[in-house]
VEXDREN-2710 file (C-alpha; in Angstrom, 1 decimal):
% VEXDREN-2710
k/r/px/py/pz
1/MET/77.9/76.8/-52.6
2/ASN/75.0/77.5/-50.3
3/LEU/72.2/74.9/-50.7
4/GLN/70.4/75.9/-47.6
5/VAL/69.2/79.1/-49.2
6/LEU/67.4/77.0/-51.8
7/GLU/65.4/75.4/-49.1
8/SER/64.7/78.5/-47.1
9/GLN/63.8/80.8/-50.1
10/PHE/62.6/78.3/-52.7
11/TRP/59.1/79.9/-53.4
12/SER/60.6/83.4/-53.4
13/LEU/63.2/82.4/-55.9
14/CYS/60.5/80.7/-58.0
15/LEU/58.4/83.9/-58.1
16/GLN/61.4/86.1/-59.0
17/GLY/62.4/83.6/-61.6
18/VAL/58.9/83.6/-63.2
19/ALA/59.0/87.4/-63.4
20/LEU/62.4/87.4/-65.0
21/GLY/61.4/84.6/-67.2
22/PHE/58.5/86.7/-68.7
23/ILE/61.0/89.4/-69.6
24/TYR/63.1/86.8/-71.4
25/VAL/60.0/85.5/-73.1
26/LEU/58.9/88.9/-74.4
27/ILE/62.4/89.5/-75.8
28/SER/62.7/86.0/-77.2
29/LEU/59.5/86.6/-79.2
30/GLY/61.4/89.0/-81.3
31/TYR/63.9/86.2/-82.2
32/THR/61.1/83.6/-82.5
33/MET/58.8/85.6/-84.8
34/VAL/61.6/86.5/-87.3
35/TYR/63.1/83.0/-87.4
36/GLY/59.6/81.5/-87.8
37/VAL/59.1/83.5/-91.0
38/LEU/62.6/83.9/-92.5
39/ARG/64.7/81.3/-90.7
40/LEU/67.1/84.0/-89.8
41/ILE/68.3/85.2/-86.4
42/ASN/67.7/88.9/-85.8
43/PHE/70.7/89.6/-83.7
44/ALA/69.9/93.3/-83.7
45/ASN/66.9/92.5/-81.4
46/SER/69.1/92.8/-78.2
47/GLU/69.8/96.4/-79.2
48/VAL/66.2/97.0/-80.0
49/PHE/65.6/96.0/-76.4
50/MET/68.3/98.4/-75.2
51/ILE/66.9/101.3/-77.1
52/GLY/63.5/100.4/-75.6
53/THR/64.8/100.9/-72.1
54/PHE/66.1/104.4/-73.0
55/ALA/62.7/105.1/-74.6
56/THR/61.0/104.3/-71.4
57/VAL/63.3/106.7/-69.5
58/VAL/62.8/109.3/-72.2
59/ALA/59.0/108.9/-71.9
60/GLN/59.0/109.2/-68.1
61/VAL/61.6/112.0/-67.7
62/GLY/61.9/113.8/-71.1
63/ILE/58.2/113.9/-72.1
64/LEU/56.3/113.6/-68.9
65/GLN/58.8/115.7/-66.9
66/ASN/59.2/113.4/-64.0
67/GLN/62.5/113.7/-62.2
68/THR/64.7/110.9/-61.0
69/ASP/64.1/112.1/-57.4
70/SER/60.3/112.6/-57.8
71/GLN/57.9/111.2/-55.4
72/SER/55.9/108.0/-56.3
73/LEU/52.8/108.6/-58.3
74/HIS/49.4/107.4/-57.4
75/GLY/45.9/107.0/-58.9
76/PHE/45.2/108.1/-62.4
77/ARG/48.5/109.9/-62.9
78/LEU/50.4/106.7/-62.1
79/ILE/48.3/104.6/-64.5
80/TYR/48.6/107.3/-67.2
81/THR/52.3/107.5/-66.8
82/LEU/53.0/103.9/-66.8
83/ALA/50.7/103.2/-69.8
84/PHE/52.2/106.1/-71.8
85/ALA/55.8/104.8/-71.1
86/LEU/54.8/101.2/-72.0
87/VAL/53.1/102.3/-75.3
88/PHE/55.9/104.6/-76.1
89/SER/58.6/102.0/-75.7
90/MET/56.5/99.4/-77.7
91/VAL/56.0/101.8/-80.6
92/VAL/59.7/102.9/-80.7
93/CYS/60.9/99.4/-80.7
94/GLY/58.2/98.3/-83.2
95/ILE/59.2/101.1/-85.6
96/LEU/62.8/100.3/-85.1
97/GLY/62.2/96.6/-85.8
98/ILE/60.7/97.6/-89.2
99/LEU/63.8/99.8/-89.9
100/VAL/66.1/97.0/-89.1
101/GLU/64.2/94.8/-91.6
102/LEU/64.4/97.5/-94.3
103/VAL/68.1/98.1/-93.7
104/ALA/69.5/94.8/-92.8
105/TYR/67.3/92.3/-94.5
106/ARG/65.1/93.5/-97.4
107/ARG/67.7/94.4/-100.0
108/LEU/69.6/91.1/-99.3
109/ARG/66.4/89.1/-99.7
110/ALA/65.7/90.8/-103.1
111/LEU/69.2/89.8/-104.1
112/GLY/68.9/86.3/-102.9
113/ALA/71.8/86.5/-100.5
114/LYS/73.2/83.6/-98.6
115/PRO/72.4/83.2/-94.9
116/LEU/75.9/84.4/-93.9
117/GLY/75.1/87.7/-95.6
118/PHE/72.0/88.2/-93.4
119/LEU/74.1/87.2/-90.3
120/ILE/76.8/89.8/-91.1
121/SER/74.2/92.4/-91.9
122/ALA/72.3/91.8/-88.6
123/ILE/75.5/92.0/-86.5
124/ALA/76.6/95.1/-88.3
125/THR/73.2/96.8/-87.7
126/SER/73.5/95.7/-84.0
127/ILE/76.9/97.3/-83.7
128/VAL/75.7/100.5/-85.3
129/LEU/72.8/100.8/-82.8
130/LEU/75.0/99.9/-79.8
131/GLU/77.8/102.3/-80.6
132/THR/75.5/105.1/-81.6
133/THR/73.7/104.8/-78.2
134/ARG/77.1/104.6/-76.4
135/ILE/78.2/107.9/-78.0
136/VAL/75.0/109.7/-77.5
137/THR/74.8/108.7/-73.8
138/PHE/78.5/109.1/-73.2
139/SER/78.5/105.5/-71.8
140/ARG/76.7/106.8/-68.7
141/PRO/74.0/104.7/-67.1
142/GLN/70.6/106.3/-67.0
143/THR/68.3/106.1/-64.0
144/SER/64.6/105.7/-64.2
145/PRO/62.5/107.5/-61.6
146/ARG/60.7/105.3/-59.0
147/LEU/57.2/106.4/-60.1
148/LEU/55.6/103.1/-58.8
149/ASP/55.8/102.7/-55.1
150/LYS/56.9/99.1/-54.7
151/TRP/54.5/97.9/-52.0
152/SER/53.7/94.3/-51.4
153/PHE/50.4/92.4/-51.5
154/GLY/51.8/90.1/-48.9
155/GLU/53.8/86.9/-48.6
156/VAL/52.9/83.4/-49.3
157/ALA/55.3/80.6/-48.3
158/GLY/58.1/83.2/-48.1
159/ALA/57.4/84.6/-51.5
160/ASN/56.9/88.4/-51.5
161/PHE/54.3/89.3/-54.1
162/ARG/55.5/92.9/-54.7
163/ILE/53.5/95.1/-57.1
164/ASP/56.1/95.3/-59.9
165/THR/56.7/91.6/-59.9
166/VAL/53.0/90.8/-60.1
167/MET/52.6/93.5/-62.9
168/VAL/55.3/91.9/-64.9
169/ILE/53.8/88.3/-64.6
170/ILE/50.2/89.4/-65.3
171/SER/51.1/91.8/-68.2
172/GLY/53.4/89.0/-69.6
173/VAL/50.6/86.5/-69.6
174/ILE/48.2/88.9/-71.2
175/ILE/50.7/90.0/-74.0
176/PHE/51.7/86.4/-74.8
177/PHE/48.0/85.3/-74.9
178/VAL/47.1/88.1/-77.2
179/LEU/50.0/87.4/-79.5
180/ASP/49.3/83.6/-79.5
181/ARG/45.6/84.3/-80.4
182/PHE/46.6/86.8/-83.1
183/VAL/49.0/84.3/-84.8
184/THR/46.5/81.4/-84.6
185/LYS/43.2/83.1/-85.2
186/THR/43.5/86.3/-87.2
187/ARG/43.8/86.7/-91.0
188/LEU/47.2/88.4/-90.7
189/GLY/48.4/85.8/-88.3
190/LYS/47.4/83.1/-90.7
191/ALA/49.3/85.0/-93.4
192/ILE/52.4/84.9/-91.1
193/ARG/51.9/81.1/-90.7
194/ALA/51.5/80.6/-94.4
195/VAL/54.8/82.4/-95.2
196/SER/56.6/80.5/-92.5
197/MET/55.5/77.2/-94.2
198/SER/56.3/78.2/-97.9
199/GLU/57.2/81.6/-99.3
200/GLU/56.5/80.6/-102.8
201/ASN/53.1/79.1/-102.2
202/SER/52.2/82.1/-100.1
203/LYS/53.0/84.5/-103.1
204/LEU/50.8/82.2/-105.4
205/MET/48.0/82.7/-102.9
206/GLY/48.3/86.5/-103.1
207/ILE/50.1/87.2/-99.8
208/ASN/52.3/90.3/-99.8
209/LEU/55.5/88.9/-98.6
210/ASN/57.2/92.1/-97.8
211/ARG/54.2/93.2/-95.9
212/VAL/54.1/90.0/-93.8
213/VAL/57.8/90.2/-93.1
214/SER/57.6/93.9/-91.9
215/LEU/54.7/93.0/-89.8
216/THR/56.6/90.2/-88.2
217/PHE/59.5/92.5/-87.3
218/PHE/57.0/95.1/-85.9
219/ILE/55.4/92.6/-83.7
220/GLY/58.7/91.3/-82.4
221/GLY/59.6/94.9/-81.8
222/LEU/56.4/95.5/-79.9
223/THR/57.0/92.5/-77.4
224/THR/60.6/93.6/-77.1
225/GLY/59.6/97.2/-76.3
226/ALA/57.2/95.8/-73.6
227/ALA/60.0/93.8/-72.1
228/ALA/62.2/96.9/-72.0
229/PHE/59.5/98.8/-70.1
230/PHE/59.1/96.1/-67.5
231/TYR/62.9/95.7/-67.1
232/THR/63.3/99.4/-66.6
233/THR/60.3/99.6/-64.1
234/VAL/61.8/96.7/-62.1
235/TYR/65.4/97.5/-62.1
236/GLU/65.2/101.3/-62.6
237/THR/68.4/101.6/-64.6
238/THR/69.8/101.1/-68.0
239/GLN/72.9/101.6/-70.1
240/PHE/74.1/101.2/-73.6
241/ASN/75.3/97.5/-73.2
242/VAL/72.3/96.3/-71.2
243/GLY/71.0/94.4/-74.2
244/PHE/74.0/92.0/-74.3
245/ASN/73.2/89.8/-71.4
246/LEU/69.5/90.1/-71.7
247/GLY/69.7/89.4/-75.4
248/LEU/71.8/86.3/-74.9
249/ALA/69.4/85.1/-72.3
250/ALA/66.4/85.6/-74.5
251/PHE/68.2/83.9/-77.4
252/THR/68.9/81.0/-75.2
253/THR/65.2/81.0/-74.2
254/ALA/64.2/80.8/-77.9
255/VAL/66.7/78.0/-78.6
256/LEU/65.7/76.1/-75.6
257/GLY/62.0/76.1/-76.3
258/GLY/62.6/75.4/-80.0
259/ILE/63.3/78.6/-82.0
260/GLY/60.4/79.6/-84.2
261/ASN/58.0/78.1/-81.7
262/LEU/56.0/80.7/-79.7
263/ARG/54.8/78.3/-76.9
264/GLY/58.3/76.8/-76.7
265/ALA/59.7/80.3/-76.1
266/PHE/57.2/80.7/-73.2
267/TYR/58.3/77.4/-71.5
268/GLY/61.9/78.1/-72.2
269/GLY/61.7/81.5/-70.6
270/MET/60.1/80.1/-67.5
271/PHE/62.7/77.4/-67.1
272/LEU/65.7/79.8/-67.7
273/GLY/64.4/82.6/-65.4
274/VAL/63.9/80.1/-62.4
275/LEU/67.3/78.4/-63.2
276/GLU/69.1/81.8/-63.1
277/GLN/67.6/82.6/-59.8
278/PHE/68.5/79.3/-58.3
279/ALA/72.0/79.5/-59.6
280/SER/72.4/83.1/-58.4
281/ALA/71.3/82.1/-54.9
282/ILE/73.4/79.0/-54.7
283/LEU/76.5/80.0/-56.5
284/GLY/76.4/83.8/-56.4
285/SER/75.1/86.4/-58.8
286/GLN/78.3/86.3/-60.8
287/TRP/77.4/82.9/-62.1
288/LYS/74.1/84.1/-63.8
289/SER/75.9/84.6/-67.2
290/VAL/77.7/81.4/-66.8
291/THR/74.4/79.6/-66.3
292/VAL/73.0/81.0/-69.5
293/PHE/76.0/80.1/-71.6
294/THR/76.1/76.5/-70.1
295/VAL/72.4/76.0/-70.9
296/LEU/72.8/77.4/-74.4
297/VAL/75.8/75.0/-75.1
298/LEU/74.1/72.0/-73.6
299/VAL/70.9/72.6/-75.7
300/LEU/73.0/73.1/-78.9
301/LEU/74.9/69.8/-78.2
302/LEU/72.2/67.6/-76.9
303/LYS/69.0/68.9/-78.5
304/PRO/69.7/71.6/-81.2
305/ASN/65.9/71.8/-82.1
306/GLY/64.9/72.6/-78.6
307/ILE/62.3/71.2/-76.4
308/PHE/59.5/71.7/-79.0
309/GLY/61.7/71.4/-82.0
310/GLU/59.3/69.2/-83.9
311/ALA/56.9/72.0/-84.3
312/VAL/59.6/74.2/-85.8
313/GLN/60.0/71.7/-88.6
314/GLN/56.2/71.8/-89.3
315/THR/55.1/75.4/-89.0
316/ARG/58.1/77.3/-87.8
317/THR/55.9/79.6/-85.8
END
């Protein structure tokens, strides 16, 4: 145990934790949105994230023909490449989210299945996506080209403001703000909130339930795809099982904040990201997963509704 590193690198660890936390937040929104509407856990969301990381690599290497040993890009070409990869990953994950809803949920909802049936269906869909990707990629890690030269804006109190870290934080803030405004201010967002409160009353008000549910899965897929792009840009590698640890951390984030609560997911992600960085620095990187499991167990034991659990009971979004 090395407590001195916490004193010497405190602000640096905080900055890295916030950036990691935003990745968790964007993934956890896929869980939060679905639970807010259906009160069901979309366990396939971790595999949606995994496929999003591969979609980012495909966009950069397969479509735009950048090689893994290519030189860093600059100017308009860099902006275009990053923007294309981001949009491509988001669209792929958004469409995949709709397909997951159609395959794993819609028929069961029509039949009035028990929650256990949805859980089994979601896990089965997750396994299918995981194993299909494993077979297609031959279990080999895929490397993303370093198209973004990771220069630094400078240091403040020992915290290195690297371009990719700053990009994740700023983009995460923008995406979360846009989603929050969408849910609270737009007509479709109000329809999502109405369905989350009462499906039966929403039908009486003329809301198309299937459309709202599909939209919810699509939005969750979009934010998960954005997280996949940022993860691949920062860490520059992915493999078929990358979604397990990230999905578990994102699920813990959602539970910690109060699953079904958008702003709860935000604060939960910030807390868990910073805590992971502290635990990794003090105890070693091998303790990161242990930290996530510990937080998840403690939350479920001490406060199952999460930090903002009251809002879940009222609006579930």
